[in-house]
BAKE-329752 format. One record per residue: x, y, z of N, C-alpha, C in turn; residue in one letter. Coordinates in Angstrom, 2 decimals, padded with zeros to 5 digits. Atoms other than C-alpha are relative to their C-alpha. Layout:
residues N
NODE:X:Y:Z:X:Y:Z:X:Y:Z:a $
...
This chain:
residues 65
NODE:-000.12:000.03:001.44:-026.88:014.46:015.13:000.87:001.18:-000.45:m $
NODE:-000.88:-001.04:000.48:-024.36:016.48:013.17:-000.77:001.05:-000.77:n $
NODE:000.60:-001.11:000.74:-025.45:019.89:011.96:000.79:000.22:-001.28:a $
NODE:-000.73:-000.24:001.25:-024.59:020.69:008.33:000.87:001.24:000.12:p $
NODE:-000.87:-001.17:000.03:-021.72:023.06:007.73:-000.63:001.10:-000.85:l $
NODE:000.47:-001.10:000.85:-022.51:026.48:006.36:000.86:000.02:-001.26:s $
NODE:-000.75:-000.04:001.26:-021.43:027.06:002.75:001.22:000.92:000.13:t $
NODE:-001.14:-000.89:-000.19:-019.08:029.81:004.02:001.22:-000.78:000.48:a $
NODE:-001.10:000.79:-000.52:-016.95:027.08:005.63:000.64:-000.88:-001.07:a $
NODE:-000.51:000.89:001.04:-016.42:025.18:002.37:000.73:000.78:-001.09:l $
NODE:-000.74:-000.58:001.12:-013.88:025.95:-000.35:-000.50:-000.59:-001.31:m $
NODE:000.23:000.54:001.34:-014.47:025.57:-004.05:001.32:-000.59:-000.50:s $
NODE:-001.21:000.53:000.60:-011.99:023.77:-006.28:001.01:001.09:-000.32:g $
NODE:-000.88:-001.12:000.32:-010.60:027.10:-007.40:000.61:000.58:001.28:q $
NODE:-000.52:-000.46:-001.29:-010.27:028.22:-003.77:001.13:-000.92:000.47:d $
NODE:-001.02:000.97:-000.37:-008.29:025.02:-003.12:001.30:000.28:-000.75:f $
NODE:-001.20:-000.29:000.80:-005.90:025.78:-005.98:000.69:001.28:000.47:r $
NODE:-000.56:-001.27:-000.48:-005.46:029.36:-004.76:000.66:-000.17:001.36:e $
NODE:-000.61:000.23:-001.32:-004.75:028.11:-001.23:001.36:-000.67:-000.16:s $
NODE:-001.30:000.62:000.27:-001.95:025.94:-002.65:001.00:001.05:-000.48:l $
NODE:-000.89:-001.06:000.50:-000.52:028.96:-004.45:000.45:000.91:001.15:r $
NODE:-000.33:-000.88:-001.14:-000.66:031.06:-001.26:000.95:-000.68:000.98:r $
NODE:-000.81:000.68:-001.02:000.86:028.43:001.02:001.39:-000.39:-000.50:s $
NODE:-001.28:000.31:000.65:003.67:027.57:-001.43:000.77:-001.11:000.73:r $
NODE:-000.71:001.10:-000.66:004.56:024.16:000.05:001.26:-000.39:-000.78:p $
NODE:-001.22:000.47:000.64:008.03:022.79:-000.67:-000.23:-001.44:-000.47:t $
NODE:000.28:001.31:000.61:007.55:019.86:-003.06:001.04:-000.26:-001.09:v $
NODE:-000.93:000.43:001.05:009.97:017.93:-005.26:-000.65:-001.09:-000.83:y $
NODE:000.47:001.02:000.93:009.02:015.90:-008.33:001.20:-000.46:-000.82:v $
NODE:-001.16:000.56:000.72:011.69:013.62:-009.78:001.28:000.78:000.29:d $
NODE:-001.21:-000.70:-000.41:014.36:015.51:-007.82:000.01:001.48:-000.32:g $
NODE:000.08:-001.41:000.40:013.24:018.90:-009.14:-000.98:000.72:000.92:r $
NODE:000.88:-000.78:-000.86:011.82:021.56:-006.82:-001.10:000.63:-000.84:k $
NODE:001.17:-000.52:000.71:008.32:022.58:-007.91:-000.26:001.43:000.47:v $
NODE:000.28:-001.40:-000.34:007.63:026.33:-008.05:-001.42:000.19:000.52:d $
NODE:001.41:-000.13:-000.38:003.84:026.03:-007.81:-000.68:-001.36:-000.10:s $
NODE:000.68:001.30:-000.02:002.11:022.83:-006.73:-001.28:000.06:-000.83:v $
NODE:001.28:-000.13:000.70:-001.18:024.12:-008.15:000.16:000.01:-001.52:a $
NODE:-000.21:-000.13:001.45:000.35:024.66:-011.59:000.95:-001.04:-000.58:d $
NODE:-000.93:001.02:000.46:002.77:021.71:-011.81:-000.73:-001.08:-000.80:e $
NODE:000.67:000.95:000.90:001.76:019.52:-014.74:-000.01:-001.42:000.56:r $
NODE:-000.09:001.36:-000.51:002.92:016.30:-013.07:-000.98:-000.26:001.14:a $
NODE:000.90:000.15:-001.14:000.61:016.95:-010.11:-001.46:000.29:-000.34:l $
NODE:001.36:-000.40:000.40:-002.47:018.03:-012.08:-001.07:-001.07:000.21:q $
NODE:001.07:000.99:-000.24:-004.38:014.71:-011.94:-000.46:-000.02:001.46:p $
NODE:000.36:000.01:-001.42:-004.26:014.71:-008.13:-000.64:001.30:000.44:g $
NODE:000.56:-001.32:-000.34:-004.92:018.45:-007.80:-001.42:000.10:-000.55:i $
NODE:001.33:-000.06:000.60:-007.88:018.16:-010.19:-000.99:-000.88:000.75:n $
NODE:000.89:000.91:-000.73:-009.33:015.19:-008.29:-000.42:000.62:001.34:a $
NODE:000.33:-000.63:-001.29:-009.14:017.03:-004.97:-000.90:001.22:-000.24:i $
NODE:000.83:-001.18:000.31:-010.57:020.22:-006.53:-001.44:-000.41:-000.34:a $
NODE:001.35:000.49:000.31:-013.51:018.24:-007.94:-000.74:-000.44:001.25:l $
NODE:000.60:000.41:-001.26:-014.13:016.81:-004.49:-000.52:001.22:000.76:t $
NODE:000.46:-001.23:-000.64:-014.32:020.33:-003.04:-001.24:000.54:-000.70:y $
NODE:001.15:-000.50:000.75:-016.69:021.41:-005.82:-001.24:-000.86:000.24:d $
NODE:001.13:000.91:-000.24:-018.88:018.35:-005.31:-000.58:000.23:001.40:h $
NODE:000.48:-000.24:-001.36:-019.10:018.96:-001.55:-000.73:001.34:000.10:a $
NODE:000.63:-001.32:-000.01:-019.94:022.62:-002.11:-001.36:-000.06:-000.68:l $
NODE:001.26:000.14:000.73:-022.64:021.72:-004.65:-001.02:-000.77:000.84:k $
NODE:000.92:000.80:-000.84:-024.14:019.06:-002.36:-000.50:000.81:001.19:a $
NODE:000.39:-000.84:-001.14:-024.15:021.53:000.54:-001.04:001.03:-000.43:q $
NODE:000.94:-001.04:000.44:-025.93:024.23:-001.48:-001.33:-000.59:-000.44:s $
NODE:001.24:000.66:000.40:-028.51:021.71:-002.77:-000.80:-000.51:001.17:n $
NODE:000.69:000.57:-001.16:-029.40:020.59:000.74:-000.93:001.00:000.68:s $
NODE:000.87:-001.01:-000.65:-031.17:023.84:001.63:-001.32:000.13:-000.71:y $
């Protein structure tokens, strides 16, 4: 059976956004190079959805103890 991950191994939604800022991936939107994926308005729906997933997983992990 799989052992639960410790909460130290999980990122929050804000941690996810900060990791995008630190890694600075090269991304283009409509032919324009994006300076910050985490802050690009066109990418916000997807970034927010992923961040909520991280927050949900972190909350579920902390409630399981």
